[in-house]
N, C-alpha and C positions, 0 to 999 in steps of 0.2 A: 923172236922175243914176243911174249904175250903182254897185252896191256893190263895193268893192274888197277884195281878199284882204289881210288885215293882214300875212301873210308876204311879200307882194310889195312892201311899203312899206319904204323905207330912208331914212335921213336923208342929206343931201348929203355930209356928212363921210365916211360909209362908202362912198358911191359914188366920191367922188374918191380915196379911199385905194386903191380897187381898180381904178381906170381903167387902169393899166398891165397888170394881169392880163388885162383884157379886150382891150386892144390887142395883147398878146403871145400871145393865145389860150392862156392858162395857167389858165383857170378852167373849172369843170365847167358843164354845160348849165343846171343850176338857178341857179347864180350868174349866169351870162350872162343868163338870162331875167329875174332880179330886177333886175340893173343896167340892162338895156335897158328894162324896164317903167318904172323910175324916170326914166330919161333921156327917154323918150317924153313925159313929162308935166312935165319940169323944164327950162326954158330955160337957167338958169345952169349946170346940170350938162352939158347937151349942148354948150354953148359951151365949157366947160372941157375936155370930151372932145375937141372939135375942135381946140383949141389943143394938147393933148397929142399928138394924132394928127399934127399938123403938125410938132411937135418930133421925134417918132419918125421921121417921114419924112426930115426934115433930117439927123438923126443917121445914119440909114441911108445917105443919099446921100454924106455927108461922111466917114463912118467905116466904112462897110459892108465895105470890103475889108481892113480892119486885123484882124489876128489876134494874139492873145496868143502869146508864145513858148512852145514846147512844154515848156521847162524850168519855166515858171510853172505850167502844167497839172499837170506831174508833182509839183511841190512842194505844190500845193493838194490833189491826190489823196492824197498821203502824210499831210498834216495832217488831212484829213477822216478817214482810216482810223485815225489815232492818237487821235482824239477818242473818248473813252469816257464813257458816262453810268454813274455808279455810284449804285446805289440801296441805301440802308441800311435794313435791316429789323430792328426791335427787337422782341424777344419778352419777355414777362414770364413768369417761371417761378414 
């Protein structure tokens, strides 16, 4: 039996929560490696990944050509720019 790196071990819940990041190529290489390492040794997670991959493919085929209206993009961009994080700093004198 080989010794495993504890940083490479994830629970199934964490893997399944990040499966779409992996499918969409939106995770960094370290995360990708951890997820892949887990799935290489976990049949239920690789099965779930396969199901999600099929769903993604189906959505792409059925909805791939649809684009949101430009006005929606403009409104979202405006709302994102209007969002401001306010940090309150209290000092004691």
